[in-house]
C-alpha positions as CSV (number, residue, x, y, z in Angstrom):
1,M,59.6,2.0,0.5
2,S,59.0,-1.5,-0.7
3,S,56.1,-1.9,-3.1
4,N,54.8,-4.9,-1.2
5,Y,54.7,-3.0,2.1
6,P,51.2,-3.5,3.5
7,S,48.6,-0.8,4.1
8,L,45.8,-1.5,6.5
9,I,42.5,0.3,6.6
10,T,40.1,0.5,9.5
11,N,36.9,2.6,10.0
12,R,38.8,5.7,10.9
13,L,42.5,5.0,10.3
14,N,45.0,4.2,7.5
15,L,48.0,2.2,8.7
16,R,50.7,2.7,6.1
17,A,54.4,2.8,5.6
18,F,56.2,5.8,7.0
19,T,57.9,8.1,4.4
20,L,60.5,10.8,4.9
21,F,57.7,13.3,4.3
22,D,56.5,12.3,7.8
23,V,59.7,13.3,9.6
24,D,58.5,16.8,10.8
25,E,55.2,15.6,12.2
26,L,56.8,12.4,13.6
27,C,59.4,14.6,15.5
28,S,56.6,16.9,16.7
29,L,54.5,14.1,18.1
30,A,57.2,11.7,19.3
31,G,59.3,14.5,20.6
32,D,56.6,15.4,23.2
33,R,58.0,14.5,26.6
34,R,54.6,13.0,27.5
35,I,55.1,10.4,24.8
36,S,58.8,9.6,25.4
37,D,58.1,9.2,29.1
38,M,55.7,6.4,28.4
39,C,57.7,4.5,25.7
40,L,60.8,2.5,26.1
41,N,62.4,3.2,22.7
42,I,61.5,6.9,22.1
43,P,64.3,9.2,23.1
44,H,63.9,12.8,24.3
45,P,64.6,15.1,22.5
46,Y,63.5,13.4,19.3
47,L,65.7,14.9,16.6
48,P,65.0,15.0,12.8
49,E,68.0,12.7,12.2
50,T,66.5,10.2,14.7
51,G,63.2,10.2,12.8
52,S,64.9,10.0,9.3
53,N,67.1,7.1,10.4
54,W,64.2,5.2,12.0
55,I,62.0,5.6,8.9
56,S,64.9,4.6,6.6
57,D,65.4,1.3,8.5
58,H,61.7,0.2,8.0
59,S,62.0,-1.1,4.4
60,T,65.0,-3.2,5.1
61,A,63.5,-4.6,8.3
62,F,60.3,-5.4,6.5
63,N,62.1,-7.1,3.5
64,E,64.2,-9.1,6.0
65,K,61.0,-10.1,7.8
66,K,62.3,-8.6,11.1
67,A,59.6,-5.9,11.6
68,V,56.6,-4.1,10.2
69,I,56.0,-0.5,11.3
70,F,53.0,1.5,10.4
71,A,52.3,5.2,10.4
72,V,48.9,5.5,12.0
73,C,47.0,8.2,10.1
74,Q,43.5,9.5,10.1
75,K,41.6,8.0,7.2
76,N,40.0,11.3,6.4
77,G,42.7,13.9,5.7
78,G,45.7,11.6,6.2
79,K,47.0,13.3,9.4
80,L,49.7,11.3,11.2
81,V,48.6,10.5,14.7
82,G,51.1,7.9,15.8
83,A,52.8,4.6,15.1
84,C,52.1,0.9,15.6
85,G,54.1,-2.1,14.6
86,M,55.8,-5.3,15.5
87,E,59.2,-6.8,15.7
88,L,59.0,-10.2,14.2
89,E,60.6,-13.6,15.0
90,F,59.3,-15.9,12.4
91,S,61.3,-18.9,13.6
92,D,59.0,-18.9,16.7
93,K,55.9,-17.5,14.8
94,R,56.0,-14.6,17.2
95,G,55.8,-10.8,17.2
96,E,56.3,-8.1,19.7
97,L,53.9,-5.2,19.5
98,G,54.7,-1.5,20.1
99,Y,52.6,1.6,19.5
100,W,52.1,5.2,20.5
101,I,49.5,7.9,19.7
102,G,50.5,11.5,19.8
103,H,49.2,13.5,22.8
104,P,46.7,15.7,20.8
105,Y,45.0,12.5,19.5
106,Q,44.8,10.5,22.6
107,G,41.4,9.5,24.1
108,N,39.8,8.9,20.7
109,G,40.3,5.1,20.6
110,Y,42.9,5.3,17.9
111,A,45.4,3.2,19.8
112,T,42.9,0.3,20.3
113,E,41.8,0.5,16.7
114,A,45.4,0.5,15.4
115,V,46.4,-2.3,17.8
116,L,43.5,-4.5,16.8
117,E,44.2,-4.1,13.1
118,T,47.9,-4.8,13.6
119,L,47.0,-8.0,15.6
120,R,44.6,-9.0,12.8
121,Y,47.4,-8.5,10.2
122,G,49.9,-10.5,12.4
123,F,47.6,-13.4,13.0
124,T,45.8,-13.6,9.6
125,Y,48.5,-12.6,7.1
126,L,51.8,-13.3,8.9
127,F,50.4,-16.5,10.5
128,L,51.9,-15.6,13.9
129,H,51.1,-17.9,16.8
130,R,51.8,-15.4,19.6
131,I,52.1,-11.6,20.0
132,T,53.6,-10.0,23.1
133,A,53.8,-6.4,24.4
134,T,55.3,-4.6,27.4
135,S,54.1,-1.6,29.2
136,I,55.8,0.6,31.8
137,S,54.0,0.1,35.1
138,W,53.0,3.8,35.3
139,N,51.4,3.8,31.9
140,S,47.9,2.7,32.8
141,S,46.5,3.9,29.5
142,S,48.7,1.5,27.6
143,A,47.6,-1.4,29.9
144,H,44.0,-0.5,29.2
145,V,44.5,-0.6,25.4
146,L,46.2,-4.0,25.7
147,E,43.4,-5.4,27.9
148,K,40.7,-4.1,25.5
149,A,42.6,-5.8,22.6
150,G,42.5,-9.1,24.4
151,F,46.0,-9.3,25.8
152,Q,46.5,-11.2,29.1
153,K,48.9,-10.0,31.7
154,E,51.7,-12.6,31.9
155,G,54.2,-11.2,34.3
156,L,56.1,-8.4,35.9
157,L,59.8,-7.6,35.4
158,R,60.6,-5.6,38.5
159,R,62.7,-2.5,38.1
160,H,63.7,-3.8,34.7
161,V,64.5,-0.6,32.8
162,L,66.1,2.7,33.6
163,K,63.8,5.5,32.3
164,N,64.4,9.1,33.1
165,G,66.9,8.3,35.8
166,A,64.6,5.9,37.7
167,F,64.2,2.1,37.5
168,A,60.7,1.1,36.3
169,D,58.8,-2.1,36.3
170,L,57.7,-3.6,33.0
171,I,54.4,-5.4,32.7
172,M,54.5,-8.4,30.2
173,W,51.5,-9.0,28.0
174,G,50.6,-11.8,25.5
175,I,47.9,-13.0,23.2
176,L,47.7,-16.2,21.2
177,R,46.1,-16.5,17.8
178,D,43.3,-18.7,19.1
179,E,42.5,-16.0,21.7
180,F,42.2,-13.2,19.3
181,A,38.6,-12.2,18.7
182,D,38.6,-11.0,15.0
183,E,35.5,-8.9,15.0
């Protein structure tokens, strides 16, 4: 991994670069059907090759300023609990946020904490103007996290994606740098 890859620290979390040592735990967490059902880009089953290839792409994407993806880990003990990151479009000073927290770790506020720190990084260090996100209409937990982080609902794409054999609505979210409350 690139030596300049950022690592972000919160009260309870370490957001760091993924390594190939994370593949087994990544596959265990992301391979849970309860996770893939709520995320657009997580396939089921989630195979080790999928995880290895995904992780291997992170350094190049970061160095080319196309994305920054963090392994979300517990600060004490270093246990991987999920992922959070952004695809980047520097020509428009914009990022698109994506995240997930493994089922055993949900309900602890980790998603909100990781999202807020990723927003802080995007607005403060990458000088982004706008960060967007989408959530599948049936994922009310994700909508709640985005609302707590200060995102505003901006639109609805009706039956926009095919997920598990059914068309699903996508809710569009956005936050601007001057709207972000850096606590």
